[in-house]
N, C-alpha and C positions, 0 to 999 in steps of 0.2 A: 582569470585565465582558465580556459577549459582544460580539464585533465581527464585522461583515461583512467579506468579502474580495473584492477586485476583481482579476481576472487577465485583462488585455486586455478583451475585450468580455463576459466572463463575470462576472456579479455573483452572488456566493454569499451565502446567508443567514447563514452563520457561517464561522469559519475553521478548522473541523475536517475533516480529509481522511483517507479510508482509503487507505493506501498500496497500490501495486501489489505483489503477492506471487505469485511463480511457483507454480503448482499449488494456489493457495488462493483468490484473489479472483475467482471466477466470479460469475455473476449471483445465485445464491441467497445468497452471502455479502454481496454488495453491497447487496441489498435489505434484509437485516437491519440492516446498518450504517446505511442511510438511515433506516429506521424509528426508530432510536434517536438520530438527530441528525446523522450525517455529511452535510455539504453537498455534497461531491464524492467520488466513488469511482472507483478506477482498475481497469482490466482487469489481468490478468496481463501480464508482459512479452511482447511480440509480436515475433517475429523477422522482420526485413524480408527476410532470405534465405528464410524460410519462406513469406512472402507471394509472393515471386517464383517459388518452385520447387514448393511443394506446396499452394499456394492454399487449398483448401477446409478442410483440417485447421487451418491457421493462422488463417484468417478466423473459424473457429468460436470462437476465443478472444475475439473482439470481439462475440459475440452478446449482445443485450440486448433491452430492451423500453421502451415509453414511460415506464413507471414507474421505469426505471433511468437517470434523468437528473438532473443533468448527469453525463456520463460522460467520464472521461479515458482515453485510450489511450496506453500507454507502449510505445515502439518501442526495439528495440536492434539494433545492427549497426555496421559500421565503414566502409561504403562510402557516400560522400555521395550518389551517384546513386540507390542502392537505398533509402537512408533517405528521400530526397525522394519517390521513387515510393511507398514505403510510407506516408508521410504523406499523400500525395494520396489513396490508397485508404482509409486509416484515417479520413480526414475525413468519409467517408460513414457512419461507424459511431459516432463520438463527438463530443464538444463541445470537446475540448481535446487537443492532442498533446504528449506528453512524450518527451524523448530520454533514455534511460538511459545515464548516464556514471558510474555509481557501483557497479554490481553487482560484488562481489568474487569470485564463484564461479569456480573454475578453468576450467570448460568455456566460460564466457562470455568470460573474460579471454584465454584462449588463442586465441580467434577474433579478437582485437583489439578487442572490444567492451567495454561496461561501463566499469569503472574503468581498463582499459588505455588508454582514450582520454586520461586525465589526463596521460599521458606525452607526448602529442602536441598541444600547444595549437594549432599551425597546422592540424591536421586538424579539431580541434574547431571552429575558425572556419569552415572550409570546409563542415563538416557543417551547422552551424546556419544558415549563409547559404543552403545548398541547400534545407534543409527550410523555412526561412522563405519562400522564393520559391514553394514548392510548396503551401502551405496558408494560408488566411486565418483559420484558427482560432487561438485563443490557443495560444501555444507556450511550453513550459517545459523546463528540464533538471534532472535530479537527479544530484548529484555527491557524492563524498566529499572529504575535506580534501586528499588527495593520494595518490600511489602508496605512499610510505612516510612515516613520521612526520616525518622530516627534510626531506621534499620537499613540504611542504604548499603547493600552488600554487592553492588555491581562489580567492584574490583575483584572480589572473590569469584563471582560467577564467570567473569572474563578470564581469569587465570585457569579455571577449570575448562572453559571452552577451548582456549588455545592449547592447553595441555592434552586434550582429548581429540585434537585434530580438526577443529573448526577452521574454516578458511577466512571468516570475517564475522564481525559481531555488530549488531545494530542496537543503539541505545536510545530509548525515549526517556529523557531525564526528568521524569515525574515518578513518584511512588505510586503503588497500586491504590493506596487510600486517597490520593489526590484525584483519581480518575482523569478528567480533562480540565480540572479547575486550576486556578493559579497560573503561574508562568513556568514554562519548561526551563530548567536550570542548565543552560548550555555549558556552563563551566564544568559540569560533570563529564560532558563529552570530551572536552579538552583534557581532563584528568585521565579519562579512559585511553585516549590516544597516546598518552605518555607511557602507559603501563601495559597495554594490551599485547603488543608483539604481533598482532594480525591487523588487517585493515579494519578501521572503525567507520561505521556509517551512522550519521546523525539523523535524528528525527525529533519532531516536536515544534509546533508553532511556526511552521513554514507556510505562510499564506501569500507570499509575493516573491517576485524575483529578488528583490532587495533583501528579504529575509534569508533566502538561500545563500546569497553572496555573503551576507553578514555571518551566517553560521560557519561557512567554509573558512572565512578569514579569522574569526574569533576562536575557533576550536581546533583548526588544523585537521579536521576529520577528512577521511579519504573520499567520502561520498555522502550524499544526502538521500533520504527516503521521504518523499512527499506524499502526504495522505489527504487530510481535509482541504488543504490548499488546492488540490486538483479536482475537487468536486465541481462539476459543471465548468471546469476551467482547464482543459488540456493545454491551453496556450501558455500556462505557467512554465512549461519546459522550454518552449521557444524563447520566452522572455528572459529566462535565466541564461540560456546560451548566448543571447544577444548581449545581455549585460556583462557577462564574463568575457565576451569578445571585445568589450569596450564601446559598444553602441547602445543607444537608448532603446529600451524594450518597445516592441511594436505591439500595442494593444489592439485586439481585434475590433474591427468595425462591426456594426449591427448585421451587415450582409454576411459576414463570415460566421458570426455567431448563429445566425439562422441556418446557414448551410450546414454547419457542423451538427446542430441540434437535429435537423431533418435526417442527416446521414446516420446519426445515432439511433433515431427511431427505426429507420429501415434496417439497420444492422441488428438491432435487438429483436425485431419481428422475425427476421430470417433465422436468428439463433434460437429463439424461444417460442415463437408463435405469437399471434396478435394478442390474445387474452393476457398472457403473462407479461409481454412486452409493454403493453399500454399501462397496465397496473404499476409495473416497476419504473416506467419512464416518468411517471408523475413527479417523483422526488428529483430525478435528474433534471427535468425541465425547470423545476423550481430553483435548482442551483444555477442553471444557465441564465435565469433572469434576475438573480440576486443583485441588488443595487441599482436596478433600472426603474424608471418611472412606471407605476402601475403594476409592480411585481406582486403586491398583495392581492389585488383583484384577480390577477392571472392565476395565482395559487388557488384561490377559491374556485375559479372556473375549472382548472385542469384536474383538480381532485374529484370532480364530479363526472369526468368524461370516461367512457368505457370503450370507444372505438378508435381505430387507427386514423381514419379519415377525419374524425372530429378533432383528435388531438393535433394532427398536422395543421388543420385549419386554425386552431386556437393559437398555436405557437407562431404560425406565419403571420396571422393578423397582429399579434402582439409586437413582433419585431418590425413589421412594416409601419406601424404607428409610432414607433419608438423615436424619442428625441434624444436629449442629452442624458448623461449619467446624473444620478442624484446621490447625495451623501446619505 
């Protein structure tokens, strides 16, 4: 069953969210996800140190348009004052502020940010209190279950978040030490739902519409945040909505895949210029062709292409020659 989702003053048409992903969720990606049913989309992670020191480049990560709403801005950092100031500035760009307390990447963790904050509940409290005072927008946090499997302190962090005025919390139920290995322990999302007192959004191992439906049913979470499952696959949102409405998901035909890939290229070129767009589109196009016959050869070809016309020809030729799915 399709359900709406309320996060503070934000009323969402459904409970399907596109996750913030560094180097991926720019406006062209977000617009495609929205077209296929995502009710809330996030920017890439935005560094509050970057906002303070190099301004223009970091602010460009929050660039959007009226059609790119509602927009969540995810901030990361470890200084309460800088996070508060970052939230104040980011409030002019988005409709919701999220604090990243879950990123496991070494560069982020070594700066004291992301999942490193899970080791410092007192600082978590200070950060959320400072950010809450700095913005009137809905405020959320995204966390992991703990620093290590034996140190799963997400219940403590959730109590702090709710107590300091967060409007929702997202849990990826892996520890930082697991990175993306093993299986996400969805039972922890169910546990969090029982104790949080604020909406709980589930994340982790959502690669198909049936995965999403299973998480909603098994955990009782209020919403889901789809990350890797949406890479080259904006259709996942449509498929979830169809499945929850009681109909069989409508998988995209090759003509639709090609049309969306071409629109993605054009949108990226318009947003970032040809040189950057072609370079960055290589990974997106490799995701678009994943699971299709000849995908390996296509990856080898596209990673050597430097021009817009050439990359359009390559992807067009690939899909026009396409046959059936391969396992």
